[in-house]
C-alpha positions in Angstrom: 1.7 -61.8 77.9 1.9 -63.7 74.8 -0.3 -63.5 71.6 -2.3 -66.5 72.9 -3.7 -64.7 76.0 -7.2 -63.7 74.9 -9.5 -61.0 76.5 -12.5 -63.4 76.0 -12.8 -66.8 74.5 -15.1 -65.4 71.6 -12.6 -63.2 70.5 -9.8 -64.6 68.1 -7.6 -61.5 68.6 -4.7 -61.7 70.8 -5.0 -59.6 73.9 -2.5 -57.0 73.0 -4.3 -56.2 69.8 -7.9 -56.3 71.2 -6.5 -53.6 73.7 -4.6 -51.6 71.2 -7.9 -51.2 69.0 -10.0 -50.3 72.1 -7.7 -48.1 74.0 -8.0 -44.3 74.2 -4.9 -42.5 74.0 -3.7 -39.1 74.6 -5.9 -38.9 78.0 -3.7 -37.4 80.8 -1.7 -39.9 82.9 -3.1 -40.1 86.3 0.0 -41.1 88.0 1.8 -37.9 86.5 -1.2 -35.7 86.2 0.9 -32.7 87.3 3.6 -33.2 84.9 4.0 -31.5 81.6 3.6 -33.6 78.4 1.8 -36.4 80.4 -0.3 -37.8 77.3 -0.4 -41.3 77.2 0.9 -41.8 73.7 2.9 -45.0 74.3 1.4 -48.4 74.0 3.5 -51.1 75.8 2.8 -54.7 73.7 4.1 -56.9 76.6 1.9 -55.1 79.5 -0.9 -54.4 77.1 -1.3 -50.7 78.4 -0.8 -47.2 77.4 1.9 -44.9 79.2 2.9 -41.5 79.2 6.8 -40.6 78.6 7.1 -40.3 82.4 6.2 -44.0 82.7 9.1 -45.4 80.4 11.5 -46.5 83.0 9.8 -49.8 84.1 9.0 -50.7 80.4 12.3 -49.9 78.9 13.0 -53.5 77.9 9.6 -54.1 76.6 8.0 -53.8 73.0 6.8 -50.0 72.8 4.8 -48.5 70.0 4.5 -44.8 69.5 1.1 -43.9 69.0 0.6 -40.3 67.1 -2.2 -38.0 66.0 -3.4 -37.2 62.5 -6.5 -34.8 62.1 -7.2 -35.8 65.5 -7.1 -39.5 65.5 -4.7 -42.1 66.5 -2.2 -43.5 63.9 1.0 -45.6 64.0 3.9 -45.1 61.7 4.0 -47.7 59.0 7.5 -48.5 59.7 6.4 -50.0 63.0 3.1 -51.2 61.9 4.9 -53.6 59.2 6.7 -55.3 62.2 3.4 -56.4 63.7 0.8 -56.8 60.9 0.4 -57.2 57.2 -0.7 -53.8 56.3 -0.9 -54.4 52.4 -4.1 -52.5 51.1 -4.3 -50.3 54.3 -4.6 -46.6 53.0 -1.4 -44.8 54.4 -0.8 -40.9 54.6 2.8 -39.2 54.5 4.0 -36.7 56.5 7.8 -35.4 56.5 8.9 -38.5 54.5 7.1 -40.9 57.1 4.0 -42.9 56.3 1.3 -43.5 58.9 -2.0 -45.5 59.0 -5.2 -44.8 61.2 -5.7 -47.5 63.9 -9.5 -47.1 63.9 -11.9 -46.0 61.0 -13.0 -42.4 61.5 -16.4 -41.6 62.3 -18.6 -40.6 59.2 -21.1 -37.8 59.8 -23.0 -38.6 56.7 -23.2 -41.5 54.5 -22.2 -40.7 51.0 -23.2 -42.9 47.8 -20.0 -43.2 45.9 -19.4 -45.2 43.0 -15.5 -45.3 43.5 -13.3 -47.1 45.7 -14.4 -47.6 49.2 -13.3 -49.2 52.5 -14.6 -53.0 52.3 -15.5 -52.7 56.1 -16.9 -49.0 56.8 -17.3 -48.0 53.4 -15.4 -44.9 53.5 -14.1 -43.3 50.4 -10.6 -44.4 49.5 -7.8 -43.8 47.1 -7.0 -46.5 44.6 -5.7 -49.2 44.9 -6.5 -49.4 48.8 -9.1 -51.5 50.3 -9.1 -50.5 54.0 -9.3 -47.3 55.7 -7.6 -48.4 59.0 -6.0 -51.3 60.7 -8.9 -52.1 62.5 -10.9 -52.4 59.3 -8.4 -54.8 57.8 -8.5 -56.9 61.0 -12.2 -57.0 61.0 -12.2 -58.0 57.3 -9.6 -61.0 58.0 -11.3 -62.4 61.0 -15.0 -62.3 59.1 -13.6 -64.2 55.9 -10.8 -66.3 57.2 -11.2 -66.5 60.9 -8.4 -67.5 63.1 -6.4 -69.1 60.4 -6.2 -66.0 58.3 -5.5 -63.9 61.4 -2.4 -65.9 62.1 -1.0 -65.2 58.5 -2.0 -61.4 59.3 0.0 -60.8 62.4 3.8 -61.0 62.5 6.0 -62.3 65.5 7.9 -59.3 66.7 10.5 -59.7 69.3 11.8 -56.2 69.5 10.2 -52.6 68.9 11.5 -49.8 70.4 10.9 -45.9 70.4 12.6 -43.4 68.1 15.7 -41.8 69.5 15.2 -38.4 71.0 16.0 -35.8 68.7 15.7 -37.8 65.6 13.6 -36.9 62.5 11.0 -39.3 63.5 10.9 -38.3 67.0 7.9 -36.1 67.6 6.5 -36.3 64.1 3.1 -35.3 65.2 1.4 -34.0 68.5 -2.1 -34.4 69.6 -3.0 -30.8 67.9 -1.3 -31.3 64.4 -3.6 -31.4 61.5 -1.9 -32.6 58.4 -3.2 -33.4 54.6 -3.1 -36.8 53.2 -0.2 -38.0 50.7 -2.2 -37.1 47.5 -2.9 -33.6 48.6 -0.5 -30.6 47.7 -1.1 -28.4 50.8 1.4 -30.1 52.9 5.0 -30.7 51.5 8.4 -31.0 53.2 9.5 -27.8 51.6 6.9 -25.8 53.6 8.2 -27.4 56.9 5.3 -29.9 57.4 2.9 -26.9 57.5 -0.8 -28.3 58.0 -3.7 -26.5 56.3 -4.8 -24.8 59.7 -1.5 -23.4 60.3 -1.0 -22.2 56.6 -4.4 -20.8 56.7 -3.4 -18.7 59.9 -0.4 -17.5 58.3 -2.3 -16.2 55.3 -4.7 -14.6 57.5 -2.1 -12.9 59.6 -0.2 -11.7 56.4 -3.5 -10.2 55.0 -4.0 -8.5 58.1 -0.6 -6.7 58.1 -1.1 -5.9 54.4 -4.6 -4.2 55.4 -2.9 -2.4 58.1 -0.2 -1.0 56.1 -2.6 0.3 53.5 -4.6 1.8 55.8 -1.4 3.7 57.6 -0.3 4.8 54.3 -3.7 6.2 53.4 -3.8 8.0 56.7 -0.3 9.4 55.8 -1.1 10.8 52.5 -4.6 12.3 53.6 -4.5 16.1 53.0 -4.9 18.1 56.3 -7.8 20.5 56.1 -8.9 22.9 59.1 -11.7 21.6 61.1 -15.1 23.0 60.5 -15.3 24.0 64.0 -12.3 26.0 63.5 -13.5 27.9 60.3 -16.9 29.0 61.9 -15.1 30.1 65.0 -12.6 32.2 63.4 -15.6 33.6 61.3 -17.6 34.5 64.4 -14.7 36.0 66.3 -14.3 38.2 63.2 -18.0 39.3 63.2 -17.8 40.3 67.1 -14.8 42.9 66.6 -15.7 46.4 66.8 -16.4 47.9 63.2 -14.3 50.6 62.0 -16.5 53.7 61.4 -15.3 56.4 58.9 -14.7 59.7 60.5 -17.2 62.4 60.5 -16.5 65.7 58.7 
């Protein structure tokens, strides 16, 4: 299916892009519901569907885009995104030396009035010099400002797109449960093995628990041993109950 195929006549986006921006990834595959690792985290640009790793065989010659998770939201690697879109001004995040961008904007529970840099579409706070928080926000901005002509300059003609080789450093970069810090934060680093805030906090709590346990055990080991009160009172009563020794009569 080519880029000219539309989901509806009023939407200028190509069909595969419409599906990519609206698809719910990481749901269990109904075809392989009993298999392990059956999350639909791969998007086939030629068939415009999401598939799980067990569905790869019929799509081996198609353009395949790996979908990953960052703070529980869908992201794609910047190296893949550059082959499909003009990602300039979209805020990226770095983990394990690989940059990723959000597919869609994250929901905001509260609206903050900020005077700094914000997304031109959803007004989320951004780092300088970025203008958009996600791929979807930039697509929406381009369509609103420049229409189909601007969109044609935004999309690239990608003939080949493959998944990372199994076992490579980029394979399995993130999982649905991974929570990492953005590039500007120092909480996550390659030296820590990509340890996110949640994992590091758990390790810290575990270490604290071990210290407390050792401290308590050392206190109990050094505690002086005294006879129990019941033992003292019992011995005292037993001594009182003995037959008194009387002096002989003369």
